[in-house]
C-alpha positions in Angstrom: 64.4 103.6 42.6 64.6 100.8 45.2 64.6 101.8 48.8 63.9 98.5 50.6 65.1 95.3 49.0 64.6 91.5 49.3 67.3 89.3 47.7 66.2 85.8 47.0 69.3 83.6 46.5 71.6 86.1 48.3 74.5 83.6 48.6 74.7 82.8 44.9 76.6 84.7 42.2 73.9 87.2 41.4 72.9 87.6 45.0 76.4 88.4 46.3 76.9 90.8 43.4 73.6 92.4 44.2 74.8 93.1 47.7 78.0 94.6 46.2 75.7 96.9 44.2 73.8 97.9 47.3 77.1 98.7 49.0 77.9 101.0 46.1 74.5 102.7 46.0 74.6 103.2 49.7 70.9 104.0 50.3 69.2 100.6 49.9 68.0 98.9 53.1 68.1 95.1 53.0 64.8 93.8 54.5 65.0 90.0 53.7 67.6 87.5 52.4 67.3 83.9 51.4 69.7 81.0 50.7 69.5 77.3 50.0 72.1 75.7 52.2 75.1 78.1 52.5 74.3 79.3 56.1 77.9 80.3 56.8 77.8 83.1 54.1 74.2 83.9 55.0 75.1 84.4 58.6 77.8 86.9 57.5 75.3 88.7 55.4 72.8 88.8 58.3 75.3 90.3 60.6 76.4 92.9 58.0 73.0 94.0 56.6 70.7 93.2 59.5 67.6 92.1 57.5 64.3 91.7 59.3 64.0 88.1 58.1 66.1 85.4 56.4 64.9 82.2 54.8 66.7 78.9 54.3 65.3 76.3 52.0 67.1 73.4 53.9 65.1 73.1 57.1 67.9 71.4 59.1 70.3 74.2 58.0 67.7 76.8 59.0 67.6 75.3 62.5 71.4 75.6 62.8 71.4 79.1 61.6 68.6 80.1 64.0 70.8 79.0 66.9 73.9 80.7 65.5 72.3 84.1 65.2 70.3 84.2 68.4 72.1 87.4 69.4 70.6 89.3 66.4 67.1 90.5 65.7 66.7 88.6 62.4 63.9 86.1 62.2 64.8 82.8 60.5 62.3 81.1 58.2 62.5 77.6 56.8 61.5 75.8 53.6 59.4 77.0 50.7 56.9 78.7 53.0 59.8 80.7 54.4 61.0 81.6 50.9 57.5 82.8 49.9 57.2 84.9 53.1 60.5 86.5 52.3 59.3 87.2 48.7 56.3 89.0 50.0 58.0 90.8 52.9 55.7 93.7 53.7 58.4 96.3 54.2 60.1 95.9 50.9 59.3 97.7 47.7 61.5 95.5 45.4 62.4 91.8 45.2 65.6 90.8 43.4 64.9 87.2 42.4 68.4 85.6 42.0 67.3 82.0 42.5 68.5 79.4 40.0 66.0 77.1 38.4 62.2 76.7 38.4 62.2 77.0 42.2 62.0 80.7 41.4 58.6 80.6 39.9 56.4 80.5 43.0 58.3 83.3 44.7 58.0 85.4 41.6 54.2 84.9 41.6 54.1 85.6 45.3 56.0 88.9 44.9 53.8 90.0 42.1 50.7 89.3 44.1 52.2 91.3 46.9 52.7 94.1 44.4 56.5 94.3 44.7 58.6 95.6 41.9 60.6 92.7 40.4 64.3 92.8 39.5 64.3 89.4 37.7 67.4 87.3 37.3 65.6 84.0 37.5 65.0 83.4 33.8 63.2 80.1 34.4 60.2 82.1 35.7 59.5 83.4 32.2 60.7 80.3 30.4 58.2 78.1 32.1 55.3 80.4 32.6 56.1 83.6 30.7 52.6 84.3 29.4 51.0 83.7 32.8 53.6 85.8 34.7 53.5 88.8 32.4 49.7 88.8 32.4 49.7 88.7 36.2 52.2 91.5 36.4 50.0 93.6 34.1 46.9 92.8 36.1 48.7 93.8 39.4 50.4 96.8 37.8 53.8 95.5 38.8 57.0 96.4 36.9 59.5 93.7 36.0 63.0 94.9 35.4 65.4 92.4 33.7 68.7 91.6 35.3 70.1 89.3 32.7 72.8 91.4 30.9 71.2 90.7 27.5 67.7 91.6 28.5 68.9 94.6 30.5 70.6 95.8 27.3 67.4 95.4 25.3 65.4 97.2 28.0 68.0 100.1 28.0 67.9 100.4 24.2 64.1 100.7 24.3 64.1 103.7 26.7 62.8 106.7 24.8 61.5 104.4 22.0 58.2 103.3 23.4 56.3 104.6 20.2 58.7 102.8 17.8 58.0 99.3 16.7 60.7 96.7 17.1 61.8 95.1 13.9 64.4 92.7 15.4 66.2 92.0 18.6 69.8 90.9 18.2 70.5 88.8 21.2 74.2 88.4 21.7 76.0 85.2 23.0 79.6 84.7 23.9 79.6 81.3 22.4 81.0 79.9 25.6 84.2 77.8 25.9 83.4 75.6 22.9 82.7 78.2 20.2 84.0 76.8 16.9 84.0 73.2 18.1 82.6 70.7 15.6 81.8 68.1 18.2 81.0 68.3 21.9 82.2 64.7 22.7 85.1 64.3 25.1 84.3 67.6 26.8 85.3 67.5 30.5 83.5 69.1 33.5 86.5 71.3 34.1 86.5 72.6 30.6 82.7 73.2 30.7 83.0 75.1 33.9 85.7 77.5 32.6 83.8 80.3 30.9 86.0 82.7 28.9 84.2 85.9 29.9 81.8 85.6 32.8 81.9 84.6 36.5 78.7 82.6 37.2 77.3 79.8 39.2 77.9 76.2 38.0 74.4 75.6 36.5 74.4 78.8 34.5 78.0 78.2 33.4 77.1 74.8 32.0 74.0 76.3 30.3 76.3 78.8 28.6 78.7 76.0 27.5 75.8 74.1 25.9 74.2 77.4 24.7 71.0 76.3 26.4 71.3 79.6 28.3 70.9 81.5 25.1 67.8 79.4 24.1 66.2 80.2 27.5 67.0 83.9 27.0 65.2 83.8 23.6 62.1 82.5 25.4 62.5 85.1 28.1 62.9 87.9 25.6 59.8 86.9 23.8 57.7 87.4 26.9 59.5 90.4 28.3 59.3 92.5 25.2 56.2 91.1 23.5 57.8 90.0 20.2 57.5 87.0 18.0 60.4 84.5 18.2 61.0 85.2 14.5 62.0 88.7 15.5 64.8 87.4 17.8 68.2 86.8 16.2 70.9 85.1 18.2 74.4 86.6 17.4 77.6 85.0 18.7 79.8 87.9 19.9 82.8 86.4 21.7 84.1 89.6 23.2 80.9 90.1 25.3 81.1 93.9 25.0 77.8 94.4 23.1 75.2 92.9 25.4 72.4 93.0 22.8 70.9 95.3 20.2 67.5 96.4 19.1 66.7 97.1 15.4 63.8 99.4 14.6 61.6 99.8 11.6 63.8 102.4 10.0 66.7 99.9 10.2 68.5 101.9 12.9 70.1 99.6 15.5 70.8 100.7 19.1 73.3 98.7 21.1 74.2 98.7 24.8 77.9 98.1 25.6 79.9 97.5 28.7 82.4 95.2 30.3 81.0 91.6 31.1 80.1 92.5 34.7 76.7 91.5 36.1 76.8 94.3 38.6 76.0 96.8 35.8 72.5 95.3 34.9 71.8 94.6 38.6 72.5 98.3 39.4 70.2 99.5 36.6 67.4 97.3 37.7 67.6 98.6 41.2 68.0 102.3 40.4 65.8 102.6 37.3 65.2 105.2 35.9 68.3 106.7 37.5 71.9 105.7 36.9 74.2 105.6 39.9 78.0 106.2 39.6 80.3 103.2 40.4 83.9 102.2 40.2 83.3 99.0 38.3 85.5 98.2 35.2 84.9 100.3 32.2 85.3 99.5 28.5 88.6 100.6 27.0 88.0 100.5 23.2 91.7 100.7 22.5 92.4 97.6 24.5 89.3 95.8 23.3 90.1 96.2 19.7 88.0 94.3 17.2 84.4 93.2 17.9 83.3 90.1 15.9 80.0 88.4 15.2 79.1 84.9 14.1 76.1 82.7 13.5 75.5 80.0 16.1 76.0 76.4 15.0 72.6 74.8 15.8 73.9 71.3 14.8 76.7 71.3 17.3 74.8 73.2 20.0 71.8 71.0 20.0 70.4 72.6 23.3 69.9 75.9 21.6 68.1 74.2 18.7 65.9 72.3 21.2 65.0 75.6 23.0 64.0 77.3 19.7 61.9 74.2 19.0 60.2 74.4 22.4 59.1 78.0 22.1 58.0 77.3 18.5 55.9 74.5 19.8 54.6 76.7 22.6 52.2 75.7 25.4 53.9 73.8 28.3 56.8 72.6 26.1 59.2 75.3 27.3 58.5 74.2 30.9 59.3 70.6 30.0 62.5 71.7 28.2 63.7 73.6 31.2 63.0 70.8 33.7 64.7 68.3 31.5 67.7 70.6 31.2 67.9 71.1 35.0 68.0 67.3 35.5 70.5 66.8 32.7 72.9 69.5 34.0 72.7 68.0 37.5 73.5 64.6 36.0 76.5 65.9 34.1 77.9 67.8 37.2 77.5 64.6 39.2 79.5 62.6 36.6 76.6 60.4 35.6 76.4 61.5 31.9 78.7 63.0 29.4 78.6 66.6 28.3 77.1 65.9 24.8 74.5 63.7 26.4 72.8 66.8 28.1 71.2 67.6 24.7 70.4 64.0 24.1 68.6 63.6 27.4 66.6 66.8 26.8 65.6 65.7 23.3 64.4 62.3 24.7 62.2 64.0 27.3 60.7 66.7 24.9 60.0 64.1 22.2 58.0 62.0 24.7 55.8 64.8 26.0 52.3 65.7 24.9 52.0 69.4 25.0 49.2 71.2 26.8 48.2 74.5 25.2 45.3 75.7 27.4 47.1 75.8 30.8 47.4 77.5 34.1 50.0 77.5 36.9 49.0 74.1 38.2 49.6 72.7 34.7 53.0 74.3 34.6 54.0 72.6 37.9 52.6 69.3 36.7 54.6 69.5 33.4 57.7 70.3 35.5 57.1 67.3 37.7 56.5 65.0 34.8 59.6 66.1 32.9 61.8 65.7 35.9 60.6 62.2 36.7 60.9 61.2 33.0 64.4 62.6 32.7 65.6 61.0 36.0 64.5 57.6 34.7 65.6 58.0 31.0 68.7 56.4 29.6 71.0 58.1 27.1 
């Protein structure tokens, strides 16, 4: 169980909910926090939790924050070097990586090298460099506990079943706001940002709307649980009560259920193997009623299809897919492309890329750089 915690991305959706979980648990000391630009909220967190260090990616914002909190004992760090120092904070035993995007990869590697337990919410770490990261964690004897609700569900279903072979993982998806649509043309930003079940940051909300998020989670599940992609079945479950299921060789299926509340998987990752009581919303089966299941439409949701193609191709292709998606989502949120063009832009980038199969971390970062540059200059 976590005693001293670093939260990377503490001002984002997962980070703020992570602090709520720590409030509920009551015994976890916050040793380091990090943010990108939101120094107003970070200052509030510093004054409440009194971490030893706080890192801000934006160096100008870091300078402002340093001046604002001169009356505290918290040391302010800036830029990526500051983020990495926070990730390897000597006092901490656990790092909650709640960063969004491939910016989370280096801090993950840094935390593993420092032999910190990882509560991993940054799925891009395993999407872009899953094999390398899992091998490093094994080498350093570091535990990685998943924070994504789906992967936490799978992890929970596997407890007590270490000797039993997984036949299939049934990875559930809400289907997002456009479930049942036959075309994604004419979708507005406001519609795409309105998720029916979950409260998340903008980037992840858009990924859920395109179903790219589910594609990234398939890749993440492959590396976390050591299964073949053919063993992972995406199931659209619009009620978001079953968070995922594991089917074993005897055809028995175990499922983990709960309200769509990210505080539950965060809490499990921080308290494992214990479970700590909370007052978060509970499932009421009489109000929930019917649970339904559907196949995803891979023709309408091109992003999911592209993600499955990328992991099927292997090598550095998932990294390129992820980078192209990050650029495409940013372009959509900025109003420069239409919603349906997110998938078109990703397809254009992945189609132009020559995959590298024998690769290391430097190759991953180079693939990421190439994909971003190509995507930023591509026309759709």
